[in-house]
RODO-2510 file (C-alpha; in nm, 4 decimals, decimal comma):
residues 566
     n   res          X          Y          Z
     1     x     0,3687    -9,5209    -2,6848
     2     x     0,2949    -9,2679    -2,7623
     3     x    -0,0325    -9,1538    -2,6232
     4     x    -0,2826    -8,9220    -2,8135
     5     x    -0,5066    -8,7241    -2,6066
     6     x    -0,8691    -8,6866    -2,7977
     7     x    -1,2482    -8,5600    -2,6830
     8     x    -1,4111    -8,7434    -2,3980
     9     x    -1,6863    -8,8502    -2,7414
    10     x    -1,4150    -9,0129    -2,9340
    11     x    -1,4249    -9,4471    -2,8203
    12     x    -1,1829    -9,6292    -2,8123
    13     x    -1,2976    -9,9035    -3,0853
    14     x    -1,2887    -9,6021    -3,3641
    15     x    -0,8825    -9,6631    -3,2874
    16     x    -0,6200   -10,0186    -3,3451
    17     x    -0,3342    -9,9540    -3,1608
    18     x    -0,4366    -9,5255    -2,9932
    19     x    -0,4805    -9,5593    -2,6697
    20     x    -0,7229    -9,2502    -2,5881
    21     x    -0,7559    -9,0391    -2,3233
    22     x    -0,9888    -8,7363    -2,1720
    23     x    -0,7443    -8,4467    -2,1835
    24     x    -0,6373    -8,3074    -1,8473
    25     x    -0,7260    -7,9696    -1,9034
    26     x    -0,9850    -7,8173    -2,1200
    27     x    -1,0556    -7,4572    -1,9301
    28     x    -0,7766    -7,2413    -1,9305
    29     x    -0,9568    -6,8435    -1,8130
    30     x    -0,7376    -6,5554    -1,6883
    31     x    -0,9047    -6,3075    -1,4499
    32     x    -0,7854    -5,9701    -1,2556
    33     x    -0,9941    -5,9361    -0,9624
    34     x    -0,9646    -5,6531    -0,6656
    35     x    -1,1798    -5,7237    -0,3910
    36     x    -1,3772    -5,9851    -0,5813
    37     x    -1,4506    -5,7231    -0,9169
    38     x    -1,2452    -5,7592    -1,2191
    39     x    -1,0462    -5,4872    -1,2848
    40     x    -0,8606    -5,3962    -1,6362
    41     x    -0,6772    -5,0149    -1,4453
    42     x    -0,5645    -4,9514    -1,0500
    43     x    -0,3810    -4,7457    -0,8903
    44     x    -0,0054    -4,7997    -0,8158
    45     x     0,0669    -5,0104    -0,5421
    46     x    -0,3250    -5,2082    -0,5783
    47     x    -0,2410    -5,6123    -0,5075
    48     x    -0,4535    -5,7571    -0,7916
    49     x    -0,5704    -6,0735    -0,7822
    50     x    -0,4730    -6,3129    -1,0575
    51     x    -0,7643    -6,5829    -1,1519
    52     x    -0,6969    -6,8726    -1,3611
    53     x    -0,9682    -7,1645    -1,3996
    54     x    -0,8242    -7,4381    -1,4509
    55     x    -1,0818    -7,7917    -1,4498
    56     x    -0,8487    -8,0054    -1,3007
    57     x    -0,6232    -7,9501    -1,0112
    58     x    -0,2432    -8,0294    -0,9788
    59     x    -0,1851    -7,8465    -1,2439
    60     x     0,1435    -7,6580    -1,2680
    61     x     0,0249    -7,3033    -1,2849
    62     x     0,2587    -7,0522    -1,4030
    63     x     0,1273    -6,6290    -1,4099
    64     x     0,3144    -6,4131    -1,6329
    65     x     0,3317    -6,0224    -1,6275
    66     x     0,5313    -5,8663    -1,8695
    67     x     0,5361    -5,4404    -1,8438
    68     x     0,5246    -5,2480    -2,1748
    69     x     0,8337    -5,1610    -2,3792
    70     x     1,0306    -5,4513    -2,1409
    71     x     1,0980    -5,8507    -2,2699
    72     x     1,1549    -6,0527    -1,9775
    73     x     0,8029    -6,1515    -1,7947
    74     x     0,8445    -6,1378    -1,4141
    75     x     0,7333    -6,5181    -1,3715
    76     x     0,4476    -6,5726    -1,0567
    77     x     0,4713    -6,9675    -0,9382
    78     x     0,3388    -7,2361    -0,7377
    79     x    -0,0009    -7,0471    -0,7013
    80     x    -0,3169    -7,1107    -0,4205
    81     x    -0,6075    -7,3770    -0,5516
    82     x    -0,9527    -7,3623    -0,4490
    83     x    -1,2551    -7,4139    -0,6157
    84     x    -1,0992    -7,5214    -0,9544
    85     x    -0,9538    -7,1865    -0,9408
    86     x    -0,5765    -7,1054    -0,8816
    87     x    -0,5236    -6,7645    -0,7326
    88     x    -0,1620    -6,5394    -0,6943
    89     x    -0,2453    -6,2413    -0,5181
    90     x     0,0255    -5,9472    -0,6850
    91     x     0,1168    -5,5585    -0,6050
    92     x     0,2020    -5,3465    -0,9171
    93     x     0,4286    -5,0662    -0,7499
    94     x     0,5707    -4,9485    -1,0963
    95     x     0,2702    -4,7689    -1,3288
    96     x     0,2282    -4,8974    -1,7029
    97     x     0,0097    -5,0900    -1,9238
    98     x     0,0783    -5,4694    -1,8241
    99     x     0,0015    -5,7821    -2,0418
   100     x    -0,0918    -6,1260    -1,8351
   101     x    -0,1115    -6,5335    -1,9388
   102     x    -0,1150    -6,8089    -1,7655
   103     x     0,0615    -7,1674    -1,8075
   104     x    -0,0925    -7,4440    -1,7034
   105     x     0,0514    -7,8030    -1,7738
   106     x    -0,0646    -8,1555    -1,6628
   107     x     0,0669    -8,5072    -1,7864
   108     x     0,2691    -8,3628    -2,0193
   109     x    -0,0711    -8,1365    -2,1427
   110     x     0,0735    -7,7779    -2,1845
   111     x    -0,2155    -7,4936    -2,2024
   112     x    -0,2028    -7,0876    -2,2220
   113     x    -0,4560    -6,8588    -2,1884
   114     x    -0,5755    -6,5814    -2,3391
   115     x    -0,4191    -6,2359    -2,2825
   116     x    -0,5682    -5,9974    -2,0228
   117     x    -0,4661    -5,6453    -2,0190
   118     x    -0,3187    -5,4083    -1,7364
   119     x    -0,2987    -5,1149    -1,6885
   120     x    -0,1374    -4,9200    -1,3439
   121     x    -0,1600    -4,5395    -1,3289
   122     x    -0,0289    -4,3222    -1,0326
   123     x    -0,2114    -4,3529    -0,6577
   124     x    -0,3576    -4,0834    -0,4966
   125     x    -0,1736    -4,0136    -0,1806
   126     x    -0,2746    -4,0953     0,1162
   127     x    -0,4338    -3,8220     0,3991
   128     x    -0,2402    -3,9121     0,6312
   129     x     0,0196    -3,8562     0,4677
   130     x    -0,0405    -3,4509     0,4811
   131     x     0,0272    -3,1780     0,7831
   132     x    -0,1979    -2,8935     0,5936
   133     x    -0,0409    -2,5811     0,7051
   134     x    -0,1533    -2,3697     0,9506
   135     x    -0,2284    -1,9868     0,9507
   136     x    -0,0469    -1,7440     1,1301
   137     x    -0,1758    -1,4449     1,3794
   138     x    -0,0301    -1,2021     1,2447
   139     x    -0,1015    -0,8044     1,2259
   140     x    -0,0013    -0,5509     0,9934
   141     x     0,3562    -0,4016     1,0962
   142     x     0,4111    -0,3087     0,7667
   143     x     0,6410    -0,5371     0,6084
   144     x     0,6048    -0,8578     0,4548
   145     x     0,5138    -1,1926     0,6694
   146     x     0,4531    -1,5431     0,6161
   147     x     0,0603    -1,5798     0,6053
   148     x     0,1002    -1,9048     0,7447
   149     x     0,3338    -2,1430     0,8347
   150     x     0,4147    -2,4797     0,6108
   151     x     0,2679    -2,8519     0,5858
   152     x     0,4224    -3,0865     0,5025
   153     x     0,3769    -3,4041     0,3002
   154     x     0,6015    -3,7847     0,3602
   155     x     0,7689    -3,9553     0,0837
   156     x     0,5121    -3,8920    -0,1695
   157     x     0,5544    -3,5819    -0,3602
   158     x     0,6218    -3,2034    -0,2232
   159     x     0,4048    -2,9416    -0,0287
   160     x     0,3285    -2,6492    -0,2660
   161     x     0,1315    -2,3390    -0,2656
   162     x    -0,0414    -2,0612    -0,4173
   163     x    -0,2750    -1,7279    -0,3322
   164     x    -0,5209    -1,8027    -0,6713
   165     x    -0,6724    -2,1511    -0,6552
   166     x    -0,6257    -2,1912    -0,9750
   167     x    -0,2517    -1,9820    -1,0316
   168     x     0,0911    -2,1143    -1,0234
   169     x     0,1797    -2,3178    -0,7154
   170     x     0,5526    -2,2921    -0,5320
   171     x     0,7352    -2,4323    -0,2830
   172     x     0,8233    -2,1040    -0,1557
   173     x     0,5247    -1,9390     0,1590
   174     x     0,3176    -1,7152     0,0788
   175     x     0,3536    -1,3621     0,1954
   176     x     0,1479    -1,0208     0,2324
   177     x     0,1457    -0,6659     0,3864
   178     x    -0,1379    -0,5211     0,4147
   179     x    -0,3623    -0,5711     0,6486
   180     x    -0,7138    -0,7935     0,5138
   181     x    -0,8791    -1,1481     0,5074
   182     x    -0,6413    -1,3974     0,2522
   183     x    -0,7306    -1,7150     0,0847
   184     x    -0,3749    -1,9371     0,1094
   185     x    -0,3793    -2,2423    -0,1403
   186     x    -0,1867    -2,5920    -0,0931
   187     x    -0,1695    -2,8538    -0,2742
   188     x     0,0878    -3,1597    -0,2737
   189     x     0,2822    -3,2579    -0,6606
   190     x     0,3053    -3,5961    -0,6878
   191     x     0,6215    -3,7751    -0,7119
   192     x     0,6598    -4,0514    -1,0735
   193     x     0,3783    -4,2716    -0,9058
   194     x     0,1551    -4,0454    -0,6458
   195     x    -0,0708    -3,8462    -0,8702
   196     x    -0,1211    -3,4385    -0,7670
   197     x    -0,3416    -3,4023    -0,4669
   198     x    -0,7077    -3,1351    -0,5145
   199     x    -0,6496    -2,7306    -0,3978
   200     x    -0,6943    -2,6841    -0,0174
   201     x    -0,7233    -2,4181     0,1136
   202     x    -0,6625    -2,2235     0,4772
   203     x    -0,7934    -1,8901     0,5535
   204     x    -0,5449    -1,6055     0,6340
   205     x    -0,6489    -1,2002     0,8149
   206     x    -0,3601    -0,9594     0,8609
   207     x    -0,5560    -0,7267     1,1601
   208     x    -0,5347    -0,3769     1,1112
   209     x    -0,2957    -0,2281     1,3714
   210     x    -0,4538    -0,0669     1,6205
   211     x    -0,3437     0,3066     1,6435
   212     x    -0,3715     0,6063     1,8858
   213     x    -0,3986     0,9627     1,8574
   214     x    -0,1271     1,1385     2,0727
   215     x    -0,1786     1,5462     1,9549
   216     x    -0,3823     1,7169     1,6979
   217     x    -0,2766     2,1182     1,6555
   218     x    -0,5463     2,4155     1,5922
   219     x    -0,5359     2,6947     1,4045
   220     x    -0,6362     3,0079     1,5221
   221     x    -0,8974     3,2087     1,2783
   222     x    -1,0650     3,5404     1,2440
   223     x    -1,4308     3,5031     1,4144
   224     x    -1,6718     3,4670     1,0781
   225     x    -2,0071     3,3401     1,2884
   226     x    -1,9847     2,9664     1,2789
   227     x    -1,7712     2,7377     1,4922
   228     x    -1,5874     2,5979     1,1799
   229     x    -1,2232     2,5022     1,3368
   230     x    -0,9410     2,4309     1,1018
   231     x    -0,6258     2,1523     1,1829
   232     x    -0,3180     2,2317     1,1350
   233     x    -0,1902     1,8519     1,1975
   234     x    -0,2306     1,5200     1,3818
   235     x     0,0160     1,3208     1,5303
   236     x    -0,0422     0,9661     1,5556
   237     x     0,1275     0,7291     1,8553
   238     x     0,4709     0,5411     1,5946
   239     x     0,3852     0,6318     1,2956
   240     x     0,3672     0,9824     1,0740
   241     x     0,0549     1,0527     0,8649
   242     x    -0,0512     1,3030     0,5519
   243     x    -0,3442     1,4756     0,5848
   244     x    -0,5550     1,4695     0,3377
   245     x    -0,3746     1,1146     0,1857
   246     x    -0,3768     0,9192     0,4696
   247     x    -0,6559     1,1369     0,6909
   248     x    -0,8823     1,3469     0,6696
   249     x    -0,9829     1,5845     0,9579
   250     x    -1,3054     1,7939     1,1120
   251     x    -1,3045     2,0256     1,3717
   252     x    -1,5290     2,2785     1,5575
   253     x    -1,5085     2,5164     1,8302
   254     x    -1,7963     2,5285     2,1180
   255     x    -1,9112     2,7906     2,0339
   256     x    -1,8419     3,0641     1,7319
   257     x    -1,7823     3,3799     1,9347
   258     x    -1,4150     3,4812     2,0163
   259     x    -1,2024     3,4199     2,2683
   260     x    -0,7676     3,2263     2,2838
   261     x    -0,7362     2,9037     2,4454
   262     x    -1,1109     2,7804     2,3395
   263     x    -1,2345     2,4507     2,3542
   264     x    -1,2190     2,2785     1,9589
   265     x    -1,3328     1,8851     1,8829
   266     x    -1,1552     1,7189     1,5743
   267     x    -1,2791     1,4035     1,4309
   268     x    -0,9947     1,2085     1,2641
   269     x    -1,1041     1,0014     0,9685
   270     x    -0,8399     0,7428     0,8368
   271     x    -0,8557     0,6924     0,4178
   272     x    -0,6188     0,5033     0,1575
   273     x    -0,4303     0,2565     0,2313
   274     x    -0,4571     0,4518     0,6401
   275     x    -0,7877     0,2943     0,6437
   276     x    -0,7148    -0,0563     0,5600
   277     x    -0,3888    -0,0630     0,7593
   278     x    -0,4435     0,0758     1,0421
   279     x    -0,8094     0,0925     1,2869
   280     x    -0,7850     0,4591     1,5117
   281     x    -0,7690     0,3632     1,9357
   282     x    -0,9947     0,6926     1,9016
   283     x    -1,1926     0,9232     1,6426
   284     x    -1,2283     1,2808     1,8707
   285     x    -0,9408     1,4801     2,0224
   286     x    -0,9089     1,7250     2,2373
   287     x    -0,8041     2,0527     2,1507
   288     x    -0,7913     2,3987     2,2198
   289     x    -0,7204     2,6854     1,9665
   290     x    -0,8721     3,0769     1,9478
   291     x    -1,0785     3,2663     1,7250
   292     x    -0,9419     3,6123     1,7407
   293     x    -1,1936     4,0037     1,6056
   294     x    -1,2614     3,9941     1,2810
   295     x    -1,1339     4,3253     1,0343
   296     x    -1,4923     4,6219     1,0886
   297     x    -1,6744     4,5815     0,7722
   298     x    -1,6283     4,7811     0,4995
   299     x    -1,8592     5,0750     0,5400
   300     x    -1,8750     5,4229     0,5342
   301     x    -1,7685     5,5747     0,8607
   302     x    -1,7999     5,9768     0,8376
   303     x    -2,0815     6,1675     0,8165
   304     x    -2,0703     6,5515     0,9280
   305     x    -2,2645     6,8220     1,1060
   306     x    -2,3240     7,1723     1,0563
   307     x    -2,2826     7,3793     1,3295
   308     x    -2,4182     7,7481     1,3135
   309     x    -2,2240     8,0659     1,4237
   310     x    -2,4006     8,2455     1,6304
   311     x    -2,6158     7,9847     1,7485
   312     x    -2,6643     7,8597     2,1121
   313     x    -2,7817     7,5101     2,0814
   314     x    -2,7325     7,0968     2,1867
   315     x    -2,6919     6,9240     1,8595
   316     x    -2,7675     6,5600     1,7723
   317     x    -2,6814     6,3531     1,4865
   318     x    -2,7331     5,9961     1,4304
   319     x    -2,3615     5,7806     1,3314
   320     x    -2,3829     5,6051     1,0833
   321     x    -2,5246     5,2203     1,1233
   322     x    -2,3583     4,9106     1,1554
   323     x    -2,4291     4,7095     0,8705
   324     x    -2,6372     4,3895     0,8279
   325     x    -2,4378     4,1019     0,8657
   326     x    -2,4881     3,7943     0,6848
   327     x    -2,5978     3,5075     0,9033
   328     x    -2,5152     3,3349     1,1544
   329     x    -2,2416     3,6186     1,2436
   330     x    -2,3179     3,8465     1,4787
   331     x    -2,1034     4,1960     1,6242
   332     x    -2,0840     4,0661     2,0165
   333     x    -2,3454     4,3544     2,1715
   334     x    -2,1569     4,6389     2,0360
   335     x    -2,1528     4,9348     2,2864
   336     x    -2,0933     5,3481     2,1923
   337     x    -1,8180     5,4984     2,3458
   338     x    -1,7541     5,8882     2,2969
   339     x    -1,4321     5,9508     2,1684
   340     x    -1,1959     6,2464     2,1299
   341     x    -1,3562     6,5285     2,0521
   342     x    -1,1721     6,7731     1,8907
   343     x    -1,3082     7,1252     1,8030
   344     x    -1,1700     7,5079     1,8211
   345     x    -1,1369     7,6450     2,1249
   346     x    -1,4384     7,8083     2,2251
   347     x    -1,6994     7,6752     2,1052
   348     x    -1,7645     7,2750     2,3664
   349     x    -1,8472     7,3552     2,6927
   350     x    -1,9318     6,9921     2,8161
   351     x    -2,2286     6,7338     2,8197
   352     x    -2,1201     6,5064     2,5042
   353     x    -2,2587     6,2062     2,5117
   354     x    -2,3459     5,8530     2,2801
   355     x    -2,6904     5,7084     2,3210
   356     x    -2,9131     5,4956     2,0866
   357     x    -2,6847     5,4964     1,7596
   358     x    -2,6766     5,8938     1,8316
   359     x    -2,3952     6,1208     1,9558
   360     x    -2,4879     6,5060     2,1173
   361     x    -2,3032     6,8521     2,1312
   362     x    -2,3767     7,0658     2,3329
   363     x    -2,2393     7,4874     2,1116
   364     x    -2,2449     7,7567     2,2510
   365     x    -2,3033     8,1007     2,1236
   366     x    -1,9989     8,2512     1,9936
   367     x    -1,9858     8,4651     1,7042
   368     x    -1,6334     8,4448     1,5149
   369     x    -1,4658     8,5018     1,2138
   370     x    -1,4013     8,0821     1,0884
   371     x    -1,6194     7,9919     0,9108
   372     x    -1,6351     7,6223     0,7040
   373     x    -1,4270     7,2797     0,9208
   374     x    -1,3674     7,3632     1,3113
   375     x    -1,2794     7,0501     1,4197
   376     x    -1,3536     6,6324     1,4856
   377     x    -1,4804     6,4266     1,7243
   378     x    -1,4338     6,0095     1,6844
   379     x    -1,7212     5,7361     1,8593
   380     x    -1,6244     5,4182     1,9195
   381     x    -1,8016     5,0989     1,7626
   382     x    -1,6936     4,7764     2,0416
   383     x    -1,8191     4,4655     2,0107
   384     x    -1,6644     4,1017     2,0760
   385     x    -1,6726     3,9729     1,8184
   386     x    -1,4968     4,2478     1,6181
   387     x    -1,2649     4,4883     1,5444
   388     x    -1,3050     4,8959     1,7725
   389     x    -1,4514     5,0525     1,4765
   390     x    -1,4167     5,4358     1,4821
   391     x    -1,7250     5,6293     1,3514
   392     x    -1,5858     5,9910     1,2413
   393     x    -1,8560     6,2803     1,2859
   394     x    -1,6915     6,6312     1,1230
   395     x    -1,8379     6,9516     1,2597
   396     x    -1,8639     7,2605     1,0282
   397     x    -1,9197     7,6415     1,1021
   398     x    -2,1799     7,8481     0,8873
   399     x    -2,2673     8,1856     0,8978
   400     x    -2,5917     8,2911     0,9872
   401     x    -2,7772     8,2485     0,6127
   402     x    -2,7922     8,5346     0,4281
   403     x    -3,0500     8,4828     0,1188
   404     x    -2,9584     8,8295    -0,1077
   405     x    -3,2998     9,0016    -0,1980
   406     x    -3,4099     8,8188    -0,5541
   407     x    -3,5878     9,0831    -0,7993
   408     x    -3,9162     8,8977    -0,8739
   409     x    -3,9043     8,7638    -1,2559
   410     x    -4,2915     8,5546    -1,2724
   411     x    -4,1345     8,2935    -1,0389
   412     x    -4,2666     8,3574    -0,7140
   413     x    -4,5774     8,3525    -0,9027
   414     x    -4,4455     8,0496    -1,0665
   415     x    -4,3859     7,8304    -0,7883
   416     x    -4,7223     7,9746    -0,6090
   417     x    -4,9405     7,8680    -0,8951
   418     x    -4,7707     7,5595    -0,9016
   419     x    -4,6870     7,4079    -0,5889
   420     x    -4,9078     7,5634    -0,3854
   421     x    -5,2517     7,3883    -0,4839
   422     x    -5,0763     7,1027    -0,3661
   423     x    -5,0518     7,2208    -0,0083
   424     x    -5,4810     7,0754    -0,0488
   425     x    -5,5207     6,7554    -0,2408
   426     x    -5,3419     6,4524    -0,2909
   427     x    -5,4083     6,1382    -0,1000
   428     x    -5,6553     6,0277     0,2134
   429     x    -5,4127     5,6582     0,2316
   430     x    -5,1244     5,6207     0,4477
   431     x    -4,9293     5,4916     0,1066
   432     x    -4,5744     5,5098     0,3774
   433     x    -4,4183     5,2617     0,5977
   434     x    -4,1445     5,3269     0,8880
   435     x    -3,8693     5,5982     0,8750
   436     x    -3,8195     5,8213     0,6000
   437     x    -3,4420     5,7893     0,4978
   438     x    -3,2140     6,0916     0,3736
   439     x    -3,2675     6,2037    -0,0242
   440     x    -2,8605     6,2997    -0,0332
   441     x    -2,5170     6,1900     0,1418
   442     x    -2,3949     6,4720     0,1448
   443     x    -2,4014     6,6932     0,4940
   444     x    -2,6277     6,8831     0,5962
   445     x    -2,5156     7,2619     0,5318
   446     x    -2,8379     7,4175     0,6321
   447     x    -3,0564     7,2563     0,9369
   448     x    -3,4364     7,3483     1,0249
   449     x    -3,5160     7,6562     1,1347
   450     x    -3,1925     7,8800     1,0922
   451     x    -3,2126     8,1580     1,0676
   452     x    -3,2212     8,3161     0,7838
   453     x    -3,0769     8,7319     0,7034
   454     x    -3,1750     8,9670     0,4053
   455     x    -3,0183     9,2996     0,3705
   456     x    -2,9417     9,2577     0,7090
   457     x    -3,3159     9,2147     0,7981
   458     x    -3,4207     8,8785     0,9891
   459     x    -3,6516     8,8030     0,6365
   460     x    -3,7410     8,4844     0,8145
   461     x    -3,6932     8,0494     0,9473
   462     x    -3,5507     7,7770     0,7126
   463     x    -3,7558     7,5480     0,6053
   464     x    -3,6218     7,2297     0,5231
   465     x    -3,2642     7,0797     0,5166
   466     x    -3,0275     7,2538     0,2629
   467     x    -2,7536     6,9846     0,1941
   468     x    -2,4305     6,9841     0,0411
   469     x    -2,4990     6,6889    -0,2519
   470     x    -2,2047     6,6560    -0,4713
   471     x    -2,2185     6,7744    -0,8297
   472     x    -2,4185     6,4485    -0,9721
   473     x    -2,4788     6,2891    -0,6536
   474     x    -2,8341     6,0438    -0,7917
   475     x    -3,1508     6,2425    -0,5016
   476     x    -3,3108     5,9523    -0,3390
   477     x    -3,7042     5,9462    -0,2148
   478     x    -3,7770     5,9753     0,1392
   479     x    -3,9934     5,7596     0,1230
   480     x    -4,3100     5,5512    -0,0706
   481     x    -4,5574     5,8015    -0,2883
   482     x    -4,7314     5,9156    -0,5837
   483     x    -4,4972     6,1526    -0,7470
   484     x    -4,8119     6,4655    -0,8045
   485     x    -4,5659     6,6682    -0,9272
   486     x    -4,2162     6,6485    -1,0933
   487     x    -4,0477     6,9360    -1,2942
   488     x    -3,8273     7,2528    -1,3232
   489     x    -3,9405     7,6304    -1,1625
   490     x    -3,7942     7,9353    -1,1973
   491     x    -3,7122     7,9805    -0,8648
   492     x    -3,6194     7,6341    -0,7543
   493     x    -3,4810     7,4744    -1,0259
   494     x    -3,5718     7,0671    -1,0239
   495     x    -3,8242     7,0572    -0,8395
   496     x    -4,0673     6,7153    -0,7074
   497     x    -4,2779     6,6795    -0,4676
   498     x    -4,4281     6,3146    -0,3519
   499     x    -4,7394     6,2125    -0,2163
   500     x    -4,7153     6,0274     0,1282
   501     x    -5,1088     5,9853     0,2232
   502     x    -5,3162     6,1212     0,5261
   503     x    -5,1902     6,5245     0,3876
   504     x    -4,7469     6,4245     0,4271
   505     x    -4,5104     6,5486     0,1203
   506     x    -4,1728     6,5684     0,0742
   507     x    -4,1248     6,8710    -0,1387
   508     x    -3,7185     6,8359    -0,3301
   509     x    -3,6077     7,1404    -0,4803
   510     x    -3,2293     7,2301    -0,6288
   511     x    -3,2109     6,9373    -0,8987
   512     x    -2,9786     6,9471    -1,1600
   513     x    -3,1844     6,6856    -1,3147
   514     x    -3,5587     6,5619    -1,2383
   515     x    -3,5789     6,2006    -1,3455
   516     x    -3,9417     6,0700    -1,2869
   517     x    -4,2656     6,2319    -1,4204
   518     x    -4,5880     6,2727    -1,2398
   519     x    -4,8478     6,0008    -1,1440
   520     x    -4,5160     5,7860    -1,1201
   521     x    -4,5507     5,5176    -0,7790
   522     x    -4,1743     5,5334    -0,6180
   523     x    -4,0781     5,3774    -0,3110
   524     x    -3,8054     5,4888    -0,0434
   525     x    -3,4402     5,4772    -0,1914
   526     x    -3,5445     5,5814    -0,5590
   527     x    -3,3481     5,7305    -0,8067
   528     x    -3,5307     6,0499    -0,8330
   529     x    -3,2543     6,2818    -1,0351
   530     x    -2,8895     6,4415    -0,9919
   531     x    -2,8124     6,7489    -0,7696
   532     x    -2,5802     6,9967    -0,9211
   533     x    -2,4358     7,3360    -0,8801
   534     x    -2,7382     7,5748    -1,0047
   535     x    -2,9265     7,5873    -0,6588
   536     x    -2,8957     7,3968    -0,3693
   537     x    -3,0702     7,0830    -0,2395
   538     x    -3,3493     7,1219    -0,0432
   539     x    -3,5728     6,9168     0,1770
   540     x    -3,9165     7,0668     0,3168
   541     x    -4,1767     6,8109     0,4684
   542     x    -4,5038     6,9487     0,5279
   543     x    -4,8175     6,8684     0,6693
   544     x    -5,0318     7,0696     0,4689
   545     x    -4,9157     7,3820     0,4099
   546     x    -4,7600     7,3238     0,7635
   547     x    -4,3843     7,2603     0,6790
   548     x    -4,1690     7,0350     0,9785
   549     x    -3,8640     6,9263     1,1167
   550     x    -3,7556     6,6699     0,8402
   551     x    -3,4807     6,5862     1,0774
   552     x    -3,7015     6,4385     1,2963
   553     x    -3,8713     6,2041     1,0381
   554     x    -3,5424     6,0464     0,9650
   555     x    -3,4334     5,9974     1,2950
   556     x    -3,8012     5,7436     1,3332
   557     x    -3,9565     6,0049     1,6098
   558     x    -4,1032     6,3362     1,3591
   559     x    -4,4295     6,2393     1,5174
   560     x    -4,5454     6,0952     1,1961
   561     x    -4,7656     5,8838     1,3893
   562     x    -5,0789     5,7211     1,2570
   563     x    -5,3671     5,5112     1,3644
   564     x    -5,6320     5,4573     1,1030
   565     x    -5,9941     5,5712     1,1570
   566     x    -6,2169     5,3055     1,3386
***
């Protein structure tokens, strides 16, 4: 007899000779669960619960699992039954796409469920399987050094490294040479069944190598007024570094004066790669050096003094002044010492000396036929910071001055009309300030007060200083004042008179050219004109009509003392 199954609502009275039974299996739903939650995607190695929902107990249930690309499914039989569900656990250890269904059979009646799709992906590598790399304790040594001790992973893939997060990873251990901070990135590149891990990092540092200075060599230098010191070399313990490339150095003497074995302090600063890789144990280092005397400054070191034949006198000459030095240079307590005296026999007795920048030399009366240079005297200026400076004073013998008789061509009257009125006129205000200056750089050929002879007879004394001025030499103002006469006179040639105030005037005779005008204001050292050969250059200094020795004004002790009236 054929047995048919019909829905429960079919009544037996509707059929003849047919046994109508209810269907034994009407529910056939498949679910894939992990921890009670339906899934369609799991990682490799996940155990999935296959759940067949049937409305009857005692059915023969078989689960079929077919991997994409394969033809023979995996079958799972004899599932557990509880609560109207047949379940079977299965661990998916191979990645891929799977089709899953079940077949339920009872009382010769068999049904198949709808298919479910399940995707199995690569698994996450467990953290417990990974040993992270460790940073090495490193100090710069000039060589490449492994930055880390290698990490490891068990079975799931290979550990790889990089110096950049998103760079190229390699199994090779990264290295570093220069001191500094590094970051080593690492990740596990998973095998066919496991995902790569996310990049992680280890901080690593290569410490600077401690560096000790073992020696500093200072160069000697000539005195320049500063404490600046030059360094020729610096030596370091165990390494050679180059000045200007690897380090700079500044050095100074403890003070600026001349001396040997002077204390020097050098301060070294690392630069460039050396600064990156080394740390100085000390930046300052003591050494010694020498400051030698500087060459004597360049200035005129010669002067001359006229000696009058037959005229016994202790002559005084103002020595050339030392030039002013640029700050911070100093001579260092200069002293004047009398040097060698070379004079023809019979001129010098004894008692020469140097005081306050002046030299005095006693000369005995001696009527000789010699005129012109008769010798020299040297004066040595010694100082701490400069080489000795030798000043030379040339002594020149002149005969008693003989003035030839002149035919009066009207020059005398012209002179008196032009010059004498100036004796009693002028400014009442004081216009000069300080010491007077020589109008010429030439030697004094005739001093104030020297006896003058005319036709063998004494005619008077020199009322001024006569200079042996060079042809074309610029003649300058002895002091500040106003020009009250400027012109050429028959008797005196080019003539300039300067009013200094308070009755004091300078009279300059014998100029070849006159370069100022009456009424012009001048300062000390301003050009007045030029000297020539037609006339001797004569400088008179008068207070009113009375002449006075210009040399004392030039020396600064003229007696031109002035006190404002109260």
